[in-house]
N, C-alpha and C positions, 0 to 999 in steps of 0.2 A: 077248153084251151088253157094252158098254163099261163099265169100272169107274167108279164114282161119284167124281168129282174131290174133292168135299168129304171123303168118307170116307177116300180114299187120303191126302190131304194133311194130315189131322189125326190120322192113326194113329201110334201109337208102339208099339214092340216091347219087351217086358220082357227085361232082361238078367240080372236078379237083384239082391238086396240093395237093392231099392227104386229101381233105376236103369232107365230106359227109353231106347231109341234112337229118335231122331226125324230125319226128313229134311225140312228146310224147303225149300219150292219158291219159284220166282219167279212162280208163277201167282197169288199174292195180293199182289204188289208195289203199293205206293203210288206216286204220281208222284215221291216222293223217292228211289225206287229201292231200297227196303228192304221186307221183308215187313210187311204191315199188323198193327198192334197187336191188333186184334180177332181176327185169324187166330192170332196167337201165343197169346192168351188161350184161345181155343177148343181149341187143341192141348194146352196145359198142363192145362186143366180136364178134358178127356176122358182124358188120360193118368193124372192123379191119381185120378180116379174109378175107372178100371179097375184101377189098382195097389192101391187100398184095398178094392175090392169094395164101394164105397159106394152109397147110394141116389142119387136125383136131386140135382144141384147146386142150391143155394138162393142162395148169395151167394159172390162171389169178389172179392178185392182184389189187383191186380197192380201192381207197380212195375217200370218199364222202366229197366234199369240202363245198357245200351248198345245201339246199333242192331244188330239181327240181320242176317245175310246168308243168302242161299240156300245150302244145303249141310247136312251132317250136324250134329246137335246131340245133347245128352245131357240128359234130364230126370231130376233127382234128387229123389225124393219121400220124405216122412216122414208117418206117421200121428201126429196129435196126440192124438186121443181118438175112440173108437168108441162113442158114446152110442146110446141107443135111439131118440131123436128127432132128434138132431143128431150127425153125424160130421164131424170137422174134420181137415184135413191141410194140408201145405205142400209146395210144389214150387219148384225153381229150374231155370232153363234155362241151359245152358252150351254154348259153342262153343269147343272147345279149353280154354285157360286163361282165357277171357273169359266172365264172367257176363252174360247177356242180360236176364233178368227173374227176379223172385221173386214168389211168389203164396201167399196163404193162402185157403182155400176151405172152406165148410161144406156138407154134404149132408144129406138127410133124406127120409123118406117123405112123400108129399103126403097131408095129412089132410083132414078134413071140418069144420074149425073155422069160426067165424064170419068173414064177409067183408063189408066195406063199401067202396063205391067213391064217392069224392067228386070225382073228376076226370072229364074227358071227352076222347074222342079228337080228333085234329085234324079240322077240317071240310074234307075234301078231295073233289074230284070223283072219280068212279069212275076206276080206273086206266086204262081204255081211252079216257078223255077227257083224259088227262094227257100231257105231253110226255115222250118218251124222250130223255134227254140224249145218247145215242149219235147221235141225229139232229141234234144241235146242237154237234158238235165234241168231245165227251168221248171220250178214247181208249178203245179196246175191249180193250186189253191189261191184264194184271195184275188187280188187284182189281176194276176196273170191267168186266171181262169175266166175272167170277165172280158178281156180284150184279146183279140187274135193278133199275132205278130208274124211277119215274114221278113227275113234278113238275107241280103245277098251273101253274107258270110257272118259267122258268129264273132262277136267282139272279143278282142284279145283277153280282157280281164276275165271273161267267162271260163277261159282255159288256163288261168293263172299266169298269163303272159301279156300284160297290158302293152298296147302298141305305142304309147306315148303321144298319140294324136287324139284329143278329146272331141271327136266328131263321129257321128253315126247317122246313117240313112237307113230307113226301114219302111215297110208297109205296116199299117195297123187299121183295125176296125173294131167296133163292138162285136162281142162274141156272136158268131153265126151270121154276120152281115146285117145286124139290126140297123134300121134307118137312123141316120145321124141328125140330131137337132142342134141348135146353137149351144145349149148347156153341155151337150156331149162333145162338141168341138173343144170347149174349154177344158173338159176332162182329158181329152186326148193330147192336149198341150203338155200334160204333166203325168203321163201314164207309163213311160218306159224308164228303165234304169238310167241314171244320169251319166252323160258321156265323160264327166270328170273322172270316173272310175278308170278310164284308160291311162291316167297319169300314174297309176300304180301306188307304191308305198306312200302312206300318209293321205291317200285320197280314196280309201276303201268304201266310204259311205258318206252320204250327204242328205241333208234335210232342207226343205224349202222354207225360207223366211218370208219372202214376198214374191207374188206372181201377178203380172199384168198380162191380160190377153186382149187381142184385137180380133173381133169376129166379123169377117168381111162378107161371106156369102155361104149358103148351104151347099154342100158338095153333091155331085151326082151320086146315085147309089153305087157302092163299090168300096174299094180299098182307098186308104188315105196315105199318100206318100209323105213321109216325115223326115225332116232334117233337124238334127240336134247338134249343138256345138257349144263348147266353152273355150274362151280365149284368154281369160284373166282369172288368176287365183291370187288374192291379196289378203294376207293376215288371216287365213283360214276361211275366207269367204270367196265365193265365185259367182259369176254370172252364168246363165244357161239360156241360149236362144233356141227357139223352135219355130219352124215353118210347117204348115200343113197344106198339102196340095191334093186336089181330087184327080181322078184318073183321066179327066179331060185337060189336065195341066193348068187348072185355075187355082190360084192361091185362095184358100178358104179361111185361114186363121194364122196368126203368128203370136208369139209371146216372148217375154223376157222375165226371168226370175233371178232372185238372189238366193243362193244356197249357202249353208254353213256346213263345213266338213266336221264329221263326228269322230 
């Protein structure tokens, strides 16, 4: 049986003294030619959890310091506190003498406390009634070959006619429907083209500066309904909000990031 690409590519190997060895691959590259930020976050989150022996991740905040490249990297971890309900740690990713990213994350057991849901998932057609962007010119290499996408309609920017509304709803999942774990949810919060592209001229490309994810629950097997939106662009920086919902209509994760226009 062939090895699972997601498992292989997000694995880190303990070296001792809180340091883990990582091999970043080009299988998760964005069109900018660098590893996707969600892939970097998932790798760091998984490595920190394994190093700490912590429970499931609940929240992670990562700042991207410099662009990563495919190749060996070093994950330096530290335990901040091992509480009964919340365990917190930090990690930084290095390639040689260059720091790539720094992250703080908290972990904890999933309890049975009260829950209230005041939102609603995107109103999307069933995935089999949606468009596969690979059939509309999206390249199949890198990140776009590792995640399956389905859209009710192709975004305007993809046809050279941005709509002016930086919002997009879509279905996504890891390639082939591979089961989603918590680090993969973090990856899917930052795995599609930024909706700010719909603003057109001067907004043709963006790179994440900081990303915070809240991981609420594991999804049921299947597709993940995704809502992406940007509402503010200020001095060349913009926010991007993301919600992830499973096919049962449960919110499984959400995020906010700060991006910089290139």
